C-alpha positions in Angstrom: 0.8 -11.5 -12.0 -1.1 -8.7 -10.2 -1.4 -7.6 -6.6 -4.3 -9.3 -4.7 -6.3 -7.2 -2.2 -6.2 -8.9 1.2 -9.7 -8.8 2.9 -7.9 -8.9 6.2 -7.1 -5.3 5.6 -10.8 -4.2 5.7 -11.2 -1.8 8.7 -15.0 -1.5 8.8 -15.2 2.1 7.6 -16.6 2.4 4.0 -14.6 5.5 3.0 -11.4 4.3 4.6 -11.7 0.9 3.0 -12.7 2.2 -0.4 -9.7 4.4 -0.4 -7.4 1.6 0.8 -8.7 -0.5 -2.2 -8.1 2.3 -4.6 -4.5 2.8 -3.2 -4.0 -0.9 -3.8 -5.4 -0.6 -7.4 -2.8 2.0 -8.0 -0.1 -0.3 -6.6 -1.3 -2.8 -9.1 -1.2 -0.1 -11.9 2.3 0.6 -11.0 3.4 -3.1 -10.9 1.6 -3.4 -14.4 3.6 -0.5 -15.7 6.8 -2.0 -14.4 6.1 -5.5 -15.7 5.2 -4.2 -19.1 8.4 -2.1 -19.2 6.6 1.2 -19.8 9.0 4.0 -19.9 10.2 6.2 -17.1 7.6 8.9 -17.9 4.6 6.6 -17.8 5.9 4.9 -14.6 6.5 8.4 -13.2 2.8 9.3 -13.9 1.6 6.3 -11.9 4.1 7.0 -9.1 2.9 10.6 -9.1 -0.7 9.5 -9.0 0.0 7.2 -6.1 1.7 9.9 -4.1 -1.1 12.4 -4.6 -3.9 9.9 -3.8 -2.1 8.8 -0.5 -1.7 12.4 0.6 -5.6 13.1 0.0 -6.3 9.8 1.8 -4.3 10.9 4.8 -6.2 14.2 4.9 -9.5 12.4 4.9 -8.4 10.0 7.6 -7.1 12.8 9.8 -10.3 14.8 9.3 -12.3 11.8 10.4 -10.1 11.3 13.5 -10.3 15.0 14.3 -14.1 15.0 14.0 -14.4 11.8 16.1 -12.1 13.0 18.9 -9.7 10.1 18.3 -7.1 10.2 21.1 -4.5 8.7 18.8 -4.7 11.5 16.2 -1.2 13.0 16.7 0.5 9.6 16.6 -1.4 8.7 13.5 -0.7 12.1 11.8 3.0 11.6 12.8 3.0 8.2 11.0 1.5 9.8 8.0 3.9 12.7 7.9 6.9 10.2 8.3 5.7 8.3 5.2 5.1 11.4 3.2 8.7 12.6 3.9 10.1 9.2 3.1 8.1 8.7 -0.1 8.9 12.2 -1.3 12.6 11.3 -1.0 12.0 8.0 -2.8 10.1 9.6 -5.6 12.9 12.2 -6.0 15.4 9.3 -6.2 13.2 7.6 -8.8 13.0 10.9 -10.8 16.8 11.0 -10.6 17.1 7.5 -12.0 18.7 6.1 -8.9 15.7 4.2 -7.4 13.8 1.4 -9.1 10.1 1.8 -9.0 9.6 -1.7 -7.8 11.6 -0.7 -4.6 9.1 2.1 -4.0 6.2 -0.2 -4.7 7.4 -2.8 -2.3 8.0 -0.2 0.4 4.5 1.3 0.0 2.8 -2.1 -0.1 4.4 -3.3 3.1 3.9 0.1 4.7 0.1 0.0 3.9 -0.3 -3.5 5.2 1.5 -2.6 8.5 -0.2 0.8 8.9 -3.7 -0.5 8.5 -3.2 -3.2 11.1 -1.3 -1.0 13.6 -3.1 2.4 13.1 -6.2 2.2 11.0 -8.0 -0.7 12.4 -7.8 0.6 16.1 -8.7 4.1 14.9 -11.9 2.7 13.1 -12.7 0.6 16.2 -12.6 3.8 18.3 -14.8 5.7 16.0 -17.5 2.9 15.7 -17.4 2.5 19.5 -17.8 6.3 19.9 -20.6 6.2 17.5 -19.1 8.7 15.2 -21.3 9.2 12.1 -20.1 7.4 9.0 -17.6 5.3 11.0 -19.5 2.0 11.0 -19.5 -0.8 8.5 -21.5 -0.1 5.4 -23.1 -2.8 3.2 -20.8 -4.0 0.5 -17.6 -3.0 2.4 -15.6 -6.1 1.8 -13.0 -5.1 -0.8 -12.9 -4.5 -4.5 -16.0 -5.6 -6.5 
């Protein structure tokens, strides 16, 4: 059983939503690697891919917020930084063999769900209201194809 994208997580920004869907796909890749009992090295590659992609996604969101003059940028950036620090520690624990990858996956999945609702949706609403270029809903922006 794989993870299922929740359309309720759509923010209305094409770039943000496409990246959230990609993060979710990497979550599903990680779950698949765990369920298929792939070795520590293969699971580690997926964990590393997830970590790198999330950091790049955060940079994109922060650039979008900065360009749009989003007043919640510092709080949002702080939430991103707190996650990066927490995930780095969890990845280190995974690499040391003391943390199950499913624990990391569950944490990240719940964090993403909460973060999108609490931080990303209000940010996108602000950017759309402020008429920031590329902040509005684009055709086909409803989740994975």
